[in-house]
SERO-857895 format. One record per residue: residue number from 1; x, y, z of N, C-alpha, C in turn. Coordinates in nm, 3 decimals, decimal comma, padded with zeros to 5 digits. Example, Ala and Ser with C-alpha at 12.3 -4.5 7.8 and 13.67 -1.06 7.14 Angstrom:
<pts>
     i       nc1       nc2       nc3      cac1      cac2      cac3       cc1       cc2       cc3
     1    01,319   -00,569    00,780    01,230   -00,450    00,780    01,320   -00,330    00,780
     2    01,285   -00,225    00,708    01,367   -00,106    00,714    01,290    00,003    00,787
</pts>
This chain:
<pts>
     i       nc1       nc2       nc3      cac1      cac2      cac3       cc1       cc2       cc3
     1    09,499    10,368    05,936    09,520    10,367    06,111    09,577    10,240    06,151
     2    09,681    10,208    06,168    09,695    10,068    06,223    09,690    10,052    06,357
     3    09,602    09,957    06,425    09,576    09,967    06,575    09,690    09,869    06,611
     4    09,749    09,875    06,722    09,845    09,802    06,787    09,800    09,757    06,867
     5    09,827    09,622    06,948    09,793    09,526    07,041    09,920    09,581    07,121
     6    09,831    09,573    07,271    09,929    09,536    07,392    10,028    09,405    07,429
     7    10,093    09,331    07,455    10,169    09,258    07,449    10,085    09,195    07,578
     8    10,126    09,109    07,613    10,024    09,017    07,771    10,100    09,081    07,897
     9    10,242    09,093    07,848    10,286    09,160    08,023    10,263    09,305    08,062
    10    10,253    09,384    07,918    10,228    09,520    07,923    10,092    09,535    08,004
    11    09,989    09,476    07,965    09,853    09,456    07,943    09,834    09,422    08,108
    12    09,885    09,294    08,148    09,933    09,246    08,302    09,951    09,354    08,415
    13    10,069    09,448    08,338    10,105    09,571    08,435    10,047    09,670    08,460
    14    09,946    09,711    08,331    09,853    09,828    08,370    09,755    09,792    08,463
    15    09,681    09,645    08,417    09,589    09,623    08,500    09,631    09,596    08,658
    16    09,741    09,562    08,699    09,790    09,512    08,823    09,794    09,684    08,908
    17    09,839    09,798    08,841    09,871    09,930    08,842    09,725    09,979    08,881
    18    09,636    09,943    08,818    09,497    10,023    08,794    09,430    09,985    08,914
    19    09,478    09,865    08,931    09,422    09,784    09,074    09,468    09,799    09,203
    20    09,638    09,851    09,222    09,689    09,865    09,324    09,670    10,007    09,384
    21    09,657    10,094    09,294    09,665    10,251    09,349    09,547    10,307    09,413
    22    09,411    10,209    09,376    09,311    10,261    09,435    09,307    10,197    09,567
    23    09,368    10,068    09,599    09,411    09,986    09,707    09,489    10,069    09,818
    24    09,587    10,129    09,772    09,670    10,211    09,834    09,612    10,330    09,903
    25    09,514    10,406    09,810    09,430    10,503    09,805    09,320    10,529    09,964
    26    09,264    10,363    09,946    09,161    10,316    10,055    09,252    10,243    10,182
    27    09,381    10,249    10,162    09,447    10,201    10,291    09,466    10,325    10,380
    28    09,514    10,438    10,302    09,568    10,547    10,369    09,462    10,646    10,366
    29    09,353    10,621    10,301    09,203    10,714    10,323    09,245    10,819    10,278
    30    09,267    10,814    10,125    09,343    10,922    10,002    09,224    10,952    09,910
    31    09,194    11,020    09,843    09,127    11,003    09,721    09,224    10,973    09,625
    32    09,171    10,869    09,488    09,286    10,877    09,412    09,375    10,927    09,332
    33    09,329    11,059    09,325    09,439    11,168    09,242    09,547    11,182    09,327
    34    09,512    11,183    09,458    09,612    11,227    09,552    09,700    11,135    09,605
    35    09,657    11,008    09,600    09,732    10,877    09,594    09,870    10,881    09,482
    36    09,772    10,887    09,359    09,868    10,881    09,248    09,981    11,006    09,258
    37    09,939    11,082    09,313    10,050    11,193    09,289    10,141    11,210    09,443
    38    10,111    11,133    09,526    10,178    11,101    09,662    10,259    10,965    09,607
    39    10,251    10,888    09,539    10,335    10,791    09,490    10,406    10,841    09,369
    40    10,351    10,918    09,291    10,472    10,987    09,194    10,530    11,054    09,258
    41    10,533    11,117    09,376    10,596    11,215    09,430    10,752    11,166    09,528
    42    10,680    11,054    09,555    10,803    11,003    09,645    10,832    10,866    09,613
    43    10,836    10,865    09,517    10,861    10,662    09,429    10,804    10,560    09,433
    44    10,693    10,591    09,511    10,613    10,466    09,452    10,573    10,411    09,342
    45    10,568    10,497    09,256    10,540    10,458    09,102    10,647    10,423    09,022
    46    10,755    10,460    09,061    10,876    10,431    09,020    10,868    10,270    09,038
    47    10,901    10,247    09,167    10,919    10,117    09,257    10,772    10,036    09,210
    48    10,657    10,093    09,178    10,567    10,027    09,104    10,631    09,929    08,951
    49    10,678    10,032    08,894    10,716    09,992    08,723    10,831    09,914    08,727
    50    10,914    09,905    08,801    11,007    09,833    08,844    10,989    09,670    08,899
    51    10,904    09,690    09,001    10,847    09,578    09,080    10,733    09,513    09,100
    52    10,674    09,572    08,981    10,531    09,531    08,976    10,505    09,347    09,001
    53    10,580    09,286    08,892    10,612    09,139    08,878    10,588    09,073    09,015
    54    10,682    09,114    09,091    10,694    09,082    09,255    10,569    09,094    09,319
    55    10,525    09,203    09,295    10,398    09,274    09,379    10,304    09,194    09,374
    56    10,269    09,151    09,248    10,133    09,120    09,209    10,121    08,982    09,241
    57    10,215    08,934    09,291    10,204    08,777    09,297    10,188    08,787    09,478
    58    10,195    08,895    09,558    10,161    08,898    09,694    10,065    08,952    09,734
    59    09,983    08,943    09,843    09,853    09,001    09,906    09,879    09,135    09,854
    60    09,782    09,185    09,819    09,760    09,306    09,807    09,789    09,390    09,911
    61    09,761    09,339    10,055    09,795    09,449    10,155    09,950    09,461    10,164
    62    10,028    09,332    10,193    10,194    09,396    10,149    10,226    09,479    10,049
    63    10,176    09,406    09,922    10,229    09,524    09,817    10,216    09,675    09,855
    64    10,072    09,717    09,939    10,047    09,791    09,965    10,138    09,891    10,089
    65    10,198    09,788    10,163    10,285    09,832    10,267    10,420    09,877    10,245
    66    10,485    09,775    10,090    10,583    09,793    10,069    10,602    09,932    09,971
    67    10,472    09,981    09,891    10,501    10,063    09,845    10,490    10,182    09,950
    68    10,388    10,155    10,062    10,453    10,287    10,163    10,562    10,288    10,225
    69    10,626    10,187    10,237    10,760    10,199    10,305    10,852    10,279    10,212
    70    10,819    10,242    10,067    10,941    10,312    09,972    10,894    10,471    09,966
    71    10,771    10,501    09,978    10,743    10,652    09,999    10,805    10,698    10,126
    72    10,774    10,644    10,244    10,829    10,714    10,357    10,975    10,695    10,348
    73    11,032    10,617    10,322    11,239    10,632    10,272    11,204    10,736    10,203
    74    11,143    10,805    10,106    11,125    10,906    10,014    11,127    11,030    10,059
    75    11,076    11,046    10,176    10,996    11,164    10,252    10,889    11,172    10,259
    76    10,791    11,071    10,254    10,685    11,070    10,234    10,585    11,080    10,381
    77    10,494    11,150    10,408    10,481    11,147    10,549    10,321    11,054    10,628
    78    10,276    11,034    10,503    10,173    10,931    10,547    10,204    10,800    10,569
</pts>
């Protein structure tokens, strides 16, 4: 069986998403599972996947706030 190694960009993207989802959960007083499903339902995860590079160089506060704005504009109520 061949083991494939992730390229650096994919590894960095996964690391950032694994960091920012708990930050979002903490900021909006949600558990991590609820935060993930909320982000998934209201477009926050799509936004993360598309814009992670720009978000990861910003302050986590602003990245979480941007994710909130995306979810809010897609019907999220938190």
